[in-house]
ZAFIMI-937691 format. One record per residue (C-alpha): x, y, z. Coordinates in steps of 0.05 Angstrom, whole numbers, padded with zeros to 5 digits, always signed. Example, Ala and Ser with C-alpha at 12.3 -4.5 7.8 and 13.67 -1.06 7.14 Angstrom:
2
+00246-00090+00156 +00273-00021+00143 
REM end
This chain:
454
+00348-00185-00687 +00328-00187-00614 +00385-00178-00564 +00387-00250-00542 +00380-00282-00611 +00440-00315-00644 +00453-00363-00700 +00431-00418-00652 +00359-00394-00643 +00339-00352-00703 +00279-00395-00719 +00243-00386-00653 +00169-00371-00667 +00132-00310-00643 +00086-00356-00605 +00143-00373-00559 +00155-00300-00541 +00081-00286-00535 +00083-00338-00480 +00149-00319-00446 +00148-00243-00449 +00130-00204-00387 +00120-00136-00419 +00051-00123-00390 +00079-00125-00319 +00150-00101-00332 +00122-00034-00354 +00105-00022-00281 +00176-00035-00255 +00212+00009-00305 +00228+00065-00256 +00260+00016-00207 +00297-00021-00262 +00327+00044-00287 +00351+00062-00218 +00387-00006-00215 +00417+00004-00285 +00445+00072-00267 +00475+00049-00201 +00509-00010-00236 +00536+00035-00291 +00565+00081-00239 +00609+00024-00214 +00629+00007-00285 +00656+00077-00291 +00699+00066-00229 +00725+00002-00260 +00738+00040-00325 +00694-00006-00365 +00657+00056-00390 +00675+00130-00383 +00638+00185-00346 +00616+00212-00413 +00589+00144-00431 +00550+00141-00366 +00520+00210-00378 +00498+00189-00448 +00469+00123-00422 +00433+00158-00365 +00402+00207-00414 +00378+00149-00457 +00350+00113-00396 +00313+00176-00375 +00285+00182-00445 +00261+00110-00442 +00227+00122-00376 +00191+00182-00403 +00167+00143-00464 +00143+00086-00420 +00105+00133-00374 +00072+00165-00435 +00057+00096-00463 +00098+00113-00525 +00155+00063-00516 +00165+00013-00572 +00157-00056-00541 +00178-00120-00577 +00158-00188-00550 +00224-00217-00574 +00260-00172-00525 +00217-00207-00472 +00228-00162-00411 +00247-00093-00385 +00320-00112-00379 +00332-00128-00452 +00287-00071-00476 +00329-00021-00439 +00394-00052-00462 +00370-00050-00533 +00345+00022-00526 +00411+00047-00497 +00449+00010-00552 +00407+00043-00606 +00418+00112-00575 +00490+00105-00552 +00521+00049-00592 +00573+00005-00559 +00558+00034-00489 +00493-00003-00484 +00528-00069-00500 +00579-00058-00446 +00530-00043-00389 +00509-00115-00378 +00579-00137-00360 +00582-00177-00295 +00507-00183-00284 +00448-00226-00305 +00375-00216-00315 +00369-00262-00254 +00401-00214-00205 +00371-00154-00241 +00299-00175-00232 +00311-00198-00161 +00339-00129-00145 +00287-00090-00184 +00229-00128-00153 +00255-00114-00083 +00255-00040-00099 +00186-00044-00132 +00157-00082-00073 +00187-00032-00024 +00159+00027-00063 +00091-00007-00069 +00090-00019+00006 +00106+00054+00019 +00048+00074-00026 +00003+00027+00013 +00027+00056+00079 +00012+00127+00054 -00058+00106+00035 -00073+00067+00098 -00048+00123+00143 -00107+00165+00118 -00156+00117+00150 -00131+00128+00222 -00150+00202+00230 -00219+00188+00201 -00231+00132+00252 -00204+00178+00306 -00254+00233+00287 -00311+00184+00284 -00291+00157+00353 -00294+00228+00381 -00363+00236+00351 -00390+00170+00377 -00357+00162+00445 -00423+00178+00481 -00464+00131+00437 -00473+00063+00470 -00488-00001+00432 -00491-00075+00448 -00422-00105+00443 -00429-00175+00414 -00396-00242+00411 -00423-00295+00363 -00469-00238+00337 -00506-00243+00403 -00513-00183+00448 -00463-00188+00505 -00447-00123+00542 -00456-00049+00527 -00397-00011+00498 -00384+00057+00469 -00390+00054+00393 -00324+00090+00392 -00294+00030+00427 -00310-00013+00366 -00283+00038+00317 -00219+00044+00358 -00213-00032+00355 -00208-00026+00279 -00160+00032+00286 -00117-00014+00328 -00119-00067+00274 -00098-00018+00221 -00042+00008+00264 -00017-00063+00269 -00022-00068+00194 +00020-00005+00187 +00072-00035+00232 +00071-00099+00190 +00078-00059+00126 +00138-00020+00153 +00169-00086+00173 +00155-00117+00104 +00187-00057+00070 +00249-00063+00114 +00252-00138+00099 +00249-00125+00024 +00309-00079+00029 +00351-00120+00078 +00399-00146+00024 +00413-00130-00049 +00417-00188-00099 +00454-00147-00151 +00523-00176-00160 +00499-00247-00154 +00496-00248-00231 +00464-00313-00257 +00478-00352-00193 +00553-00355-00178 +00571-00282-00170 +00615-00238-00212 +00691-00233-00223 +00688-00157-00224 +00718-00122-00164 +00655-00083-00149 +00639-00042-00088 +00572-00075-00077 +00561-00040-00011 +00565+00027-00047 +00513+00004-00098 +00470-00022-00040 +00474+00045-00005 +00456+00081-00070 +00394+00039-00080 +00373+00039-00007 +00391-00032+00012 +00422-00051+00079 +00477-00094+00050 +00497-00137-00010 +00473-00209-00018 +00501-00260+00030 +00498-00320-00017 +00492-00309-00092 +00461-00378-00105 +00404-00363-00058 +00397-00289-00075 +00374-00296-00147 +00316-00342-00129 +00295-00309-00064 +00224-00284-00066 +00210-00289+00009 +00205-00213+00012 +00149-00215-00039 +00111-00271-00005 +00120-00236+00062 +00092-00172+00034 +00031-00208+00006 +00020-00241+00073 +00019-00171+00104 -00030-00149+00051 -00074-00209+00065 -00077-00194+00139 -00096-00122+00125 -00149-00144+00075 -00177-00192+00127 -00186-00134+00175 -00224-00095+00122 -00266-00156+00107 -00284-00164+00181 -00301-00090+00184 -00345-00101+00123 -00383-00157+00158 -00397-00111+00216 -00420-00054+00172 -00465-00099+00131 -00497-00125+00195 -00504-00056+00226 -00536-00028+00163 -00584-00086+00153 -00658-00073+00158 -00667-00114+00223 -00611-00075+00258 -00612-00005+00226 -00554+00020+00269 -00509+00046+00214 -00533+00099+00165 -00500+00088+00098 -00478+00149+00060 -00518+00158-00004 -00452+00175-00040 -00419+00110-00019 -00476+00061-00029 -00522+00043-00086 -00594+00027-00099 -00630-00030-00134 -00647-00031-00208 -00718-00053-00191 -00731-00040-00117 -00732+00035-00103 -00730+00025-00028 -00661-00008-00027 -00594+00020-00006 -00539-00031-00013 -00470-00034+00022 -00432-00047-00043 -00365-00023-00017 -00368-00074+00039 -00393-00131-00004 -00339-00118-00056 -00287-00113-00001 -00305-00183+00022 -00295-00207-00049 -00230-00169-00060 -00203-00194+00006 -00210-00264-00022 -00168-00243-00083 -00114-00214-00038 -00111-00275+00006 -00110-00315-00059 -00050-00275-00083 -00011-00294-00020 -00028-00368-00027 -00014-00364-00102 +00055-00335-00091 +00077-00382-00036 +00050-00442-00075 +00090-00420-00136 +00155-00409-00098 +00152-00475-00062 +00162-00513-00128 +00223-00474-00153 +00290-00510-00143 +00344-00471-00106 +00372-00414-00147 +00332-00387-00206 +00273-00412-00247 +00229-00376-00298 +00168-00391-00255 +00190-00333-00212 +00170-00285-00267 +00098-00302-00249 +00107-00272-00179 +00108-00203-00210 +00036-00204-00233 +00014-00239-00169 +00044-00184-00126 +00015-00130-00170 -00054-00161-00165 -00052-00163-00090 -00025-00091-00087 -00078-00064-00134 -00135-00098-00099 -00114-00076-00029 -00103-00004-00048 -00170-00002-00084 -00202-00025-00019 -00165+00026+00024 -00183+00084-00022 -00257+00065-00023 -00259+00058+00052 -00226+00126+00061 -00286+00158+00028 -00338+00112+00058 -00316+00120+00131 -00315+00196+00128 -00390+00197+00114 -00419+00144+00159 -00465+00162+00217 -00499+00123+00273 -00574+00120+00287 -00572+00140+00361 -00645+00125+00373 -00636+00055+00346 -00573+00046+00387 -00613+00060+00451 -00667+00011+00429 -00616-00044+00415 -00585-00034+00484 -00652-00055+00513 -00649-00123+00479 -00611-00186+00495 -00604-00173+00571 -00538-00138+00560 -00534-00117+00634 -00532-00189+00658 -00457-00190+00670 -00463-00124+00707 -00515-00154+00753 -00470-00215+00766 -00412-00169+00783 -00458-00131+00831 -00477-00195+00866 -00404-00212+00874 -00395-00144+00908 -00450-00168+00956 -00410-00229+00978 -00438-00280+00928 -00387-00325+00895 -00381-00309+00821 -00403-00378+00795 -00464-00376+00840 -00478-00304+00819 -00473-00327+00747 -00525-00382+00759 -00571-00335+00796 -00570-00285+00739 -00581-00340+00688 -00645-00358+00726 -00664-00285+00728 -00654-00279+00653 -00700-00339+00642 -00753-00307+00686 -00746-00240+00651 -00755-00274+00583 -00819-00305+00609 -00844-00236+00629 -00818-00206+00563 -00776-00154+00599 -00701-00144+00607 -00666-00176+00666 -00649-00109+00697 -00723-00091+00697 -00743-00146+00746 -00775-00129+00812 -00726-00126+00872 -00770-00171+00914 -00770-00224+00860 -00695-00219+00852 -00685-00227+00927 -00729-00288+00930 -00684-00321+00879 -00621-00300+00916 -00644-00322+00985 -00667-00389+00957 -00593-00402+00943 -00574-00388+01015 -00549-00317+01006 -00571-00252+01038 -00618-00207+01001 -00593-00143+00967 -00618-00073+00982 -00620-00044+00912 -00627-00067+00840 -00612-00008+00795 -00572-00018+00732 -00562+00025+00670 -00521+00020+00606 -00485+00084+00624 -00463+00057+00692 -00441-00009+00662 -00398+00026+00610 -00368+00074+00661 -00345+00016+00705 -00300-00014+00651 -00240+00026+00674 -00184-00022+00659 -00132-00004+00606 -00163-00014+00538 -00234-00016+00567 -00296+00020+00543 -00304+00073+00597 -00300+00145+00574 -00231+00158+00605 -00204+00096+00570 -00236+00115+00504 -00206+00184+00508 -00138+00154+00523 -00143+00107+00464 -00162+00166+00420 -00102+00204+00446 -00056+00145+00433 -00074+00139+00359 
REM end
């Protein structure tokens, strides 16, 4: 007979438990659940509900269960539904009456709420560990490319020249923000411990909940038991953080796909981290980036799935909350798959320097530099802007870049607007980049500072 069966429900069909059991996902939270079980049992010893010898026996049984689960040798039964009842049943079979005593004062409601907080916190830490590996790779690539200049773009149109390192450091900045968000989400998950809330109203046992919270790594016990058992804000918040991180990888993917495309040919894809075509022998496809875009949609979907699910649950507990486990696991799995793939991909990318130089001679990317120069020669910026716009149009007619125009022609345009002529007209990508000296800019000293700050 399953643990929760009685004379009142002996005829429940297997089909019911096939629908209600969460075994497929609860396997993954076994380690955290066992930590909770042991911490609770320790307090039961203090209250003399069980003895120290009982606790040692129960702990040994729980350790055995964890080993069996990790080896995929544990005997699961859908009628036991979840990790909580499986462990209670296992301990009861190994230790007799001890297992039946351990559930005193608690509910599966506060158990799963506590276990999931620990699981989410551990999962976030794993994600942090994986994402931290990306930063030094980007740092090294920035060092390698700080003297390579490319067109910086808005709207996918060439705008101004930047160091390629500047772009890579932009993504390093995004991922550092993601790391900060992950640390915050982990802290949020551990801010309070639901254990002790029982089903919803709390427990009559005179427990030292702060001691249990300290043992498990929580900041404090729950503030309100009615709210605590149904709170999944920590899980939704974590998925939101995952979604933002995935969005950054998706945007990076868009850039890499564009840079590696045949018309651009700026990024050289590693042969080890790209694939060919089944029919076209000339192809090299950015599969990591295309799949990242797809997986980012799944991760964003996990966030919206979770928050949509939670919004329908009445205050306190509802079985719908079981579904948040698989939603979180899906988001976690997808994001960490992305991070691991990018760790290998980024380490082997290279830039086509010759093509970078060619691209810098397209799109009149020194136009803003020319406008700034005219301002330095006492021309109001808006007028300078209009003059350079005219010069760009003339350059396009001549099929040259705006900085290649003849000085006499440029002066004729300037003087026609009532301004004095200029004495020189000499602009280069290198000079333009070097002049961007503000904090966070693309000049070499600023790039080196940004590298140092990573």
